[in-house]
C-alpha positions, 0 to 999 in steps of 0.5 A: 645443375647447380641451384640458382645461387650464382656468381651473377647474383653475387656480382649484382649484390656487389653493386646493389647492396641496399635493401631486399625485395619481397612480395606484398606484406601488411605494413603500418601506415606510412607516416613520413617521407625521406630516409629514416636511416641515421635520423632519430626523429624518423623512428615512426617511419617504420615503428608504431608507437606504444606509450611514446616508445617505438614498438618492436617490428614483427619479423613478418612485417619487416620486409614489407617495411623495407619495400616501402622505399627499396622498391627500385623506384623511390631508391635503389633496390637490392638484387638478391632474391629473398623469401627463399630457403636454402636448398643446397649444401653449398649455401647456408646462413651463419649462426645468428643470422635470422630467417623467417620460417627458414626463409631469407628476409632483408634482416637476414643480411642487414642489421638495423640496430646501429641506426636506432640508437638515441643519437645515431651517427652515420658511419663512414663505412658499411652505411648499408649495415651489412652483418659482419662486413669488412670494408672493401670485402663484399665478395667475402661477405657473400661467402658467409652463405655461399661456398666460393667456387661452387656456382655457375651462371643460372638463367631461369628463362632457359626452361627447356632441356636439349631433349625437349623436356621442361627444366623443372629447376627453372620453373621452381625458381619462380613457382612453388613446387606445388604448382609443378605437381599439376600440368596446366595449359590454361591460365588460372590466375593462380601461378603459385609464385614465391612472391608478388610477381612484380617484385619477383622479376625485380629480384634480378631485373633491377633496371626497367625503362618505361614511357612515363614516370612512375611507369606502368607497373602497379597501375590499375587499368580502368574498366573501360581499358580492361574491356578494350584489352579484351576486345583487342584480344577477341578481334583476331579470333572472331568474325564479328563486327565491332559492335558484336565483339563489344557485346560478346566481350561484356557477356563473357565477363573475364579479363584479358588473357594475352596481356594478363593482369596480376591478382590485384588487377594491376599491370605486372611485368608479365602483362607486357613480357612473357617470361617463358621460353618458346615450347613451354606452352602449346603454340597459339595458346594465351600462355604462349602469346609473346613467348621468348623465341629460341636462338640458334645457339640454344639461348633464348632472346631477351623477353621482348614485349608481347606484341611489339612496342607499337602493337602493344600500346594499342591493345590498351590505348586508342591510337 
């Protein structure tokens, strides 16, 4: 099976080449609003100053800086996955295109120097400052790294082989190989993802509809709400009255497992959506809750919310 560098991803690059996604990284304190591009007075949006001159941005910080704006909420996000290495002979970076410890970052494909001139002028073409880009030749740009014709559509949510074995390549699209060395059927809170879970999903799922602005993603539920989430989870398992369940929930001192928060106690994509195909985890387990059902044609359903839209809401909110 080909590696997850696909024509579908290349197509998304054609419609969304703005900036890349990554996990949370240390970034300088935000000092400005509005686009810093092609504006000589907004250098401090990205650069710290040293003796009134912009300080060079360390490579390990640059992707986090881009993500301050290019997160899919403030401005359009880039669909191409980043913080990944090159695992195939069919994919390799051109000479001079920078990597960070062998991994793709925003600056691998985008060069910022042209808009950091003393008097930058926004060009009529290549406003996204792609490297070695020729106007109207985006597919040609993608072929700088991708050998044309070598890829087939790849779906990381297609996780089970016809014979029932787990498709390890699908797992390793999101999880580090070290995670796959262990058989885990219990939620540990350490999924060993390549990047922050919210940004990992947004690598492919650019559009996300929500009930309110700015949305649930990244919100931190209050202690009272986390307790309610756990109570709702336990209510279907224990033959106890409401008061007894509340006391028990407080005594076990853990967060909800069926609607898991991320490592920072924030709402993530996987809080409401289970990205795993039915059969990956034991039926009835917290990890299998809301799993994607298998269809007759062998393809999995879209990742619907874990307990139905209305049922999902009352897990956190009083009806």
